[in-house]
C-alpha positions as CSV (number, residue, x, y, z in Angstrom):
1,M,-3.0,0.5,23.7
2,K,-4.4,0.8,20.2
3,R,-0.9,2.1,18.8
4,F,0.1,-1.5,20.5
5,L,-2.4,-3.4,19.1
6,T,-1.7,-1.6,15.2
7,G,2.1,-2.9,15.8
8,L,1.3,-5.9,17.0
9,A,-1.0,-6.2,13.8
10,V,1.9,-5.8,11.6
11,A,4.1,-7.9,13.6
12,L,1.9,-10.5,12.4
13,V,2.2,-10.3,8.7
14,L,6.1,-9.4,8.3
15,A,8.5,-11.4,5.6
16,V,10.4,-14.4,6.8
17,P,12.0,-16.6,3.8
18,L,10.2,-19.2,2.8
19,P,11.1,-22.5,0.3
20,A,10.6,-21.8,-3.4
21,A,9.2,-25.1,-4.1
22,A,5.7,-24.8,-2.6
23,E,4.2,-21.0,-2.5
24,A,2.9,-20.3,1.3
25,T,-0.6,-19.3,1.4
26,P,-1.7,-16.3,3.5
27,D,-2.6,-17.9,7.0
28,Q,1.0,-19.8,6.3
29,I,2.6,-16.3,6.4
30,A,1.1,-14.8,9.1
31,R,1.7,-17.9,11.4
32,E,5.2,-18.3,10.2
33,V,6.5,-15.0,10.5
34,T,4.9,-14.3,13.9
35,D,7.7,-16.7,15.1
36,K,10.3,-14.6,13.7
37,I,9.2,-11.4,15.0
38,V,8.9,-12.4,18.6
39,A,12.2,-14.5,18.5
40,L,14.0,-10.8,17.2
41,I,11.8,-8.8,19.5
42,K,13.0,-10.6,22.6
43,A,16.6,-11.1,21.9
44,N,17.4,-7.5,20.9
45,R,14.9,-5.5,22.8
46,D,17.2,-3.6,24.8
47,A,19.2,-2.6,21.4
48,Y,16.2,-1.7,19.9
49,A,14.9,0.3,22.7
50,R,18.6,2.7,22.6
51,D,18.9,2.5,19.0
52,F,15.4,3.3,17.3
53,K,17.3,3.4,13.9
54,K,18.6,-0.8,14.1
55,L,14.5,-1.4,14.8
56,Y,13.6,0.5,12.0
57,A,16.2,-1.4,10.0
58,M,14.7,-4.8,10.9
59,V,11.0,-3.6,10.3
60,D,12.1,-2.3,7.2
61,E,13.3,-5.6,6.4
62,N,10.4,-7.7,7.2
63,L,7.9,-5.6,6.5
64,L,8.6,-4.9,2.4
65,P,8.2,-8.3,0.8
66,H,4.8,-8.7,2.3
67,F,3.1,-5.6,1.3
68,D,2.5,-3.6,-1.4
69,F,2.9,-0.4,0.1
70,R,1.8,1.2,-4.1
71,K,-0.9,-0.2,-3.3
72,I,-1.8,0.8,0.0
73,A,-0.6,4.6,-1.4
74,Q,-2.5,4.9,-3.7
75,Q,-5.6,3.3,-2.2
76,V,-5.1,6.0,0.8
77,L,-4.6,9.2,-1.3
78,G,-7.7,7.7,-3.6
79,P,-8.2,10.4,-6.6
80,T,-5.5,12.2,-5.4
81,W,-3.4,9.6,-6.6
82,R,-5.0,10.1,-10.0
83,S,-4.2,13.5,-10.5
84,A,-0.8,13.0,-9.5
85,S,2.5,12.8,-11.3
86,A,4.2,9.8,-11.4
87,E,7.2,11.8,-9.1
88,Q,4.7,12.8,-6.4
89,R,3.4,9.2,-6.1
90,E,7.0,7.3,-5.8
91,K,7.7,10.3,-3.0
92,F,4.5,10.0,-1.3
93,T,4.6,6.3,-1.2
94,K,8.3,6.2,0.1
95,E,7.6,8.5,3.2
96,F,4.1,6.7,3.8
97,R,6.5,3.4,4.2
98,D,8.6,5.1,6.3
99,L,6.0,6.7,8.7
100,M,4.4,2.9,9.0
101,V,8.0,1.4,9.3
102,R,8.6,3.9,12.5
103,T,5.1,3.8,14.0
104,Y,5.0,0.5,13.7
105,G,8.6,-0.6,14.8
106,T,8.0,1.7,18.1
107,A,5.1,-0.5,18.8
108,L,6.5,-3.8,18.3
109,L,8.9,-3.1,21.9
110,K,5.6,-3.6,23.6
111,Y,4.8,-6.9,22.4
112,T,4.6,-9.1,25.1
113,D,3.4,-12.8,25.6
114,E,-0.6,-12.7,24.3
115,E,-2.0,-15.9,22.8
116,I,-2.9,-15.7,19.1
117,V,-5.5,-17.4,17.5
118,Y,-5.7,-18.0,13.7
119,H,-9.2,-18.9,12.3
120,P,-9.7,-21.0,9.4
121,L,-8.7,-19.3,6.1
122,R,-11.1,-19.6,3.3
123,L,-9.4,-20.0,0.1
124,G,-10.3,-21.1,-2.9
125,A,-8.3,-22.2,-5.8
126,N,-9.1,-19.4,-8.3
127,D,-9.3,-17.0,-5.5
128,R,-7.3,-13.4,-5.9
129,T,-7.9,-11.9,-2.3
130,T,-8.6,-13.2,1.0
131,V,-8.9,-12.2,4.7
132,V,-7.0,-13.8,7.3
133,R,-8.5,-13.7,10.6
134,S,-7.2,-13.7,14.2
135,T,-7.5,-13.0,17.6
136,V,-5.6,-11.7,20.5
137,K,-6.5,-13.3,23.4
138,R,-5.6,-10.5,26.4
139,G,-4.7,-11.5,29.6
140,G,-6.2,-10.0,33.2
141,G,-10.0,-10.7,31.5
142,A,-9.4,-8.2,28.9
143,P,-11.8,-8.6,26.0
144,P,-10.2,-10.2,22.9
145,I,-8.9,-8.2,19.7
146,A,-10.0,-9.1,16.3
147,I,-7.5,-8.3,13.1
148,N,-8.3,-8.8,10.0
149,Y,-5.0,-9.0,7.4
150,S,-6.4,-8.4,3.7
151,F,-4.1,-10.3,1.0
152,F,-3.9,-10.3,-3.2
153,K,-2.1,-12.8,-5.1
154,T,0.4,-11.0,-7.5
155,E,3.3,-12.9,-9.6
156,S,5.3,-13.0,-6.7
157,G,3.0,-14.3,-4.1
158,W,0.6,-12.6,-1.7
159,K,0.7,-9.4,-0.7
160,V,-1.1,-7.2,2.3
161,Y,-2.9,-4.5,0.8
162,D,-5.0,-3.6,4.2
163,M,-5.5,-4.2,7.6
164,A,-8.5,-3.9,9.9
165,I,-8.4,-3.5,13.5
166,E,-11.3,-4.2,15.0
167,G,-13.7,-2.3,12.8
168,P,-11.6,0.6,10.9
169,S,-8.8,-0.3,8.4
170,I,-5.6,1.1,8.4
171,V,-6.2,2.7,5.0
172,T,-9.6,3.9,5.9
173,T,-8.0,5.6,8.3
174,Y,-5.2,7.5,6.6
175,Q,-7.9,8.4,4.1
176,R,-9.6,10.4,6.5
177,V,-6.3,11.5,8.0
178,Y,-5.5,13.1,4.6
179,A,-8.7,13.9,3.2
180,E,-8.9,17.6,4.9
181,R,-5.0,18.1,4.2
182,L,-5.2,16.9,0.8
183,Q,-7.8,19.4,0.3
184,K,-6.1,22.2,2.3
185,E,-3.0,22.2,1.7
186,G,-2.1,20.0,-1.4
187,L,-0.2,16.8,-2.1
188,D,3.1,18.0,-2.0
189,A,2.7,20.1,1.3
190,V,1.6,16.5,2.8
191,I,4.9,14.8,0.9
192,A,6.8,17.8,2.5
193,N,5.1,17.2,6.3
194,L,5.7,13.1,6.1
195,A,9.4,13.8,5.1
196,Q,10.4,16.5,7.9
197,E,8.6,14.1,10.1
198,N,10.4,11.0,9.0
199,Q,13.7,13.2,9.1
200,R,13.1,14.3,12.7
201,A,12.4,10.5,13.5
202,Q,15.3,9.1,12.1
203,S,17.7,11.9,13.3
204,G,16.5,11.2,17.2
205,D,15.0,14.9,17.0
206,A,11.6,13.5,18.1
207,S,10.3,10.7,20.2
208,P,9.0,8.1,17.4
209,K,5.1,8.4,17.8
């Protein structure tokens, strides 16, 4: 269920082309993207279930425009990022992006028709960061799920740099996941392990998780 909610959270912020004449606000991005992703999943669910490469390609194409994976990777690695070489930074960012794409892509297949309610956006004219807050209303009397998206403004528009689902954010969660590994094994080993996992998933040798 947790993976489903994480995947749903990403689905809500995936990218769609927006008119160049007016810059979309973060909540507009979330709302408009939801319609596109839901339509793609409903129209292609069987094809995606048979071929995860197609699913990953769809997620990759739509995810990248509105996520700053370099910033996310930098936050996940913390102090290790500062001591890493440019090549290590590039490799980790790429492999971490692929991990997120396959994890979220698989979760997206479990999306049904939950109702998503967006809370009013607080955004001042000079604000460079903001949070889009939403609630997923679940059926069967289950409690609602709070999902928050952290955006920051760049020269090319608003980008997601973190996301929280009922508490810990993605950055905080993966900081904890990698902290011990980085200390014991080092960054090169962490990158190599991530690359192996991604390669196995792409080749079909391992079930997507």
